[in-house]
C-alpha positions, 0 to 999 in steps of 0.5 A: 500499499505504501509502495503504490502511494509512492508511485502514484506520488512519482507519477503526479509530481513527474506528470506535473513537471512535464505538464509545466515543461510543455505550458512553458515551452508553448508560452510567450514570456517576454516576447520570446516565441513559444519554445516547445514550437519552435523545437519542434523537429516537424514544425519548428526550426529544423524545417528551415534546412533547405536542399542545396539545389532547389526548394523542396518543391514539385517540379510542376505546380497548378494555380487556378490564378494562371491564364496560361502554362509558364515555365521558370528556369533557375540559374546556377545562382537559383535566380529565377528566369519566368517565361510566361505568355502574358503580363498577368502571369509573369507578374504573378509568378514574380510575387509568388516567387519572391514570396517563396524566398523573401516573404519575411523581408517583404513583410517586415520592411512594409511594417516598418514602412507603415510604422508597425513594428511594435505589434511584433516587438512590443513598446521597445519600437514604439518611438520607431514606430512614430517616427515613421508615421510622423514622416508619412510613408503610409499616408503617401502609399494611401494617397498613391493608390488611386492614382495608381490604380487609375493607370491600366498598366500599373494597376494590372501589373500590381494586382497580378503581382499581389495575387501571386504573393497571397497564392503562396501565402495561402499554401503555408502552415506554420511549418513553412514560416520562414525562420524569422516568424518563428523567432519573432512569434507572429505570422505573415499576413495577406500582401495588397497593391497598398503594401507594394506601394508602401516599399516604394514610398519606404524607398523614397524615404530611404533616398530623399529622406534626409535633409541638412536644414537645420545644420545649414541654419546653424552654420549660416547663423554662425559664420554669416551668409558670405563664409558660409559660402565659402565653406559650403558653396552651391557649386563646385569648381573643381568636380565634374558635373552631370550636365554642363552648359558646354556639352548641353542644350542652353536652358530654355527658361520659358515662363509661358511654361510656368504658372505666372503666380510665382511668387517672385514675378521674375521676368525673363531677363532675370536668366540672361543679360539684356538684348543678349542670348548669353546665359548670367549664372543663376547665383547673379539673381534673386539675391537676399529674396529668402530669409531663412529662420533665424533660430537658436543653434540646434542639433540636426533633425536629420537621422538618416544617412544619404546614399550614394552610387555610381554609374557611366556608359561609354559610347561606340567611340569610346570602346574597343569594338564599338559597342556600348557599354552600360556599368551602374552600382547603387551603394546602399546600407547592406543587409541580409536578405539581400536588398535585391531579388535577381529575376528575368520576365521573358513575356512572349519573347519581350524579355527584361533582366536585372534586379528587382526590389522583392514586394514590387513587380518588374525590374528596377535596374536592368536590361532588355532586348534593346536598351539597358539603364541604371540609377544613382542618387540625386541628392537633391533636397526635396524635404524642407522643414517649417518652424510653426508659431503657435498662438498659445498653449493649446497649439489650436491656432497657427500663424500663416501669412500674418493670420491665425489660422486653426491647426487641424488635430489627427489621432494615430493609433499605434498597437503595441504587442503586450501593451495597450494601444498608444494613441499619437496626436499629430498637428497638422498644418498647411505645410504639413504635420508637425513632426516635432512636438511636445511629445515627440522630441529629439535632444537639442532639436527646435520644438514645432517643426513642420514637414514637407516632403516631395515623397509624400505627394500622389505618385505612380513610378509603377507605371514609369517601370513598366513603361521603362522595361519595355522601353526600345530607344531614347524616346520611349526611356524619356517618355517612361521617365515623365512618370517618375517624381521621387525619389529623384534619381539620375537615370543611365541610358545606353542602346544597342543602336549606339546611343548613350544618355542620362537623365536627372528625373524627379518632381523638383520645385521652382525655388528661390534662392537659397529657398529649401536649403535652411529651415523657413519660418512658416508664417511668411512662406508660400504655400504655392509649389510650382515644379520645373518642367520635364524637359529642363531636368538636367539631361545629356544624349549623346555628347562628343565626348564619349561617355555620360556619368553621374556618382552623386556629385553636382548635376549641373553648373553655375549656368543652370537657371533654376536653384536647388541644394542637396548633399553632393559628393565628389570624389567618386565623380572626379576619380570615374571623370579622370579615368573615363578621360585617361584612355581613348577605348575600353574594353569590358574587363577595364570596366569591371576593374573600375566599378572595384576601383579602390583607389584613394584620390583624396588622400592625394589632395592631402599630400598637395596640402603638406607640400604647399605648407612645407614648400618643398619635398625636402622640408616635408620629409624633414618635418613630418617623418618623426622619431619612431615612424620614419620608415613607416611615414616614407612609405605613407607619403612615398610608396603607397599607391593611394589603393584602399585594399583590404590589407594596407596599413596606410587607410587608417592612418589618412582617415585618422590625420585628417579627422584630427585635421578638420577639428583642429581647423574647423572646431573652434568656429563650427562647434560652439556652445555644443551646436551640431554643424557639419563639417564641410565636405572633404573635397571642399577643405582640401581643394578650397579652403587649405589651399587658400593661403588667407584661409582665416579659419586655420587661426584658432580663435580660442588662442592668442597665439596666430596658428598656421597650417604647417603646425596644424599638419604636424599637431593633427598628425601627432594625434593621429599616430597616437591613436594609430599606435593604440589600435591594434586594427590600424594596420590592416584597412579591412580589420579597422573598418569592419564591415558587416552585412548584418541581418535585417533584424540584427540577429547576429547568427543571420549576419556575415562579416566580410573582407573586402578592399574599398573606402566610402570615397573611392569608386569601391564605396564601402563602409562598416554597413554600406557599399555597392548593393548590387553590381551590373555591367552591360555590353550592347552590340549590334547582334548581341548583349553580354550582361554581368552582375553580382550583389552581397547575398542571394536569392533565397531569404532563408538562413538555412539555404546555400543560397542565402549568402552565396554570392558574398565571395564573388562580391568581396573579391570584385567577380560576376556571374553572367546575367542569363537572358534565357528563353525555351531554346537556351535553357541547357545551362538551367540549375532546375526547371518548374513548370506551372499551370492552372 
């Protein structure tokens, strides 16, 4: 009897512990996923392991939504080549396959765009969601939806893609979910056309969401307008522009094409010498027409870093075989899964191949049977900030054109996992929503700042992509771009017939001098928005020099009659232009070499500054080659070929030296009262400021002694050498830079460290988490198209797949794979084939 009781007791305790364990394993504590479900060998993480060659799926699938049969060929990198009989099936299958490979990426990015991350992660991401919603990304997508659906091309394209995504989602059970859904303990929701538009606006925010209005306002207030222009010039006189007056048509500014209610009331003679056809530089006109806000110094409301890119095309006169070669490499934040999804769409013989964005139909950067195209960011400022003056603490009225105007109040509901909903109160004005207010602050940023952004306007970039993918010549190319608004891009063009061209395309506001460069006072600003005509956007077609190029530099010279501002970068453009001018003709291999060029052009400028300061080479060596570093510095100045190779020991010292030099020159003027002002651009510092013997800022205003450039060079080198010696990684550039391609959700196990050459100012721009997100080179001849590409990732978004990051090594080494342009008759190299039927 006693034994039986003991057995019952043991059974009861064991059973209780087992049930407690099961409850624990299948419960959600501290926002962790239920561990039992997660570790289930039949449904959990182990299900993410994927066959080496192809997904665990049938070679033939029936999808009743299809209108006809279709075939998908998968190449050696497992990229899909969709061969369809009609547009609907091509875009349907693009949506289906994009979701099969990248569903979680598509889901999380659209949630981030709409400010819905707190639904998954809880209160820790509430401020991120509030910021995203105040930017207006979701509002922009909603406003664009009717416009997009009114266009038959974009509507049918997006709806077919949406149906394809949802067809895949409907086939899933928990065991099939991408691993991130399991780790974060949530499930995918249905796709929609609206979500595709969220993706577009998310990219628009990433590429045009920055603004330097507040740092510029601080700098102008601190320095005065003359010194400000010296440090932050409107136009660089030392850098190639995308379109100069000498190789473009004269700009035909014509007020007949523009609403005459523009507030400045200009006349055509404002842009020409009276009685003459000679153009006058714009900066001679409209002086003092615009008065920026006068506020106390503050930090910037600009959390986003501007992104860059390179592209160039050489025409028949510049190639060894009279072909045309187009090259493009957009520079963006590196992530896994990769930003891009390589795909080919072959629709009844009309074929286009290249990089798509998961979540969007069509090809963003690529080529078809007749032309190739690529994009770089324009860097023009299309986001403006306005200071709002409220009547009293209730904020019920604000001042507009001298009158008190009623404020509109909107209420935004944010769901938070494990918490009550949060209701955010948004103040609405004629200039847009108030981004920074009493309840949403950033340290040092003025209160009551409203935001007006070009990307928030309704637009139909999908319709532009539809036409661009099918363009056959330059006329078709320009027709497609007329629908394109934001983010403003430099669209590069090349055609088999031998044409090359470039157009900076976006919707650009007609501005007064300095308007949009500084924070504006809402009360005295104009509500009128008038836009520069399409044919007056900078463009160039078949120039005499034989090439066109852009690398985020200034788009025009001083003869362009329209004011604009932006965050332009010049060293990559200088290097590309230098190389393209260095030879009469180039071949494909040399274009690949230029795309991976790691030359450190700005260090040559630093050496020129040193030579100026020390007058000649002997004194230069004597003063700078100090005890303990003689041999190293001798090689630094005389042997280093200025290449940012991954194992070179010199780039880190150059960067440390430059950083110390800039601080010693500018901090006493720019960093007073703890204000945050951007330093001048590196090329301005080294090519204008420090080569000017009368440059006053060399002297430190906080000391009685008058400093000179020689002293600053020596003292800043001392600081740099001390930091260099203290950093064990400094003697290996790649180790010092520490580039990592991180997982989108910052899951360390799913990221990868890389070893590659390059520096942010070299053509192969590479930083700690930033670089060439896609490289493409297309050679177009009369009879053939030869194309190559690579990106730091893989086709699959599944960390358990062999194709998750299989191209990273290729990308690190500057190599490429062929971009196959397949049809049913040349598919012998396909990794596997999948057929689809109704």
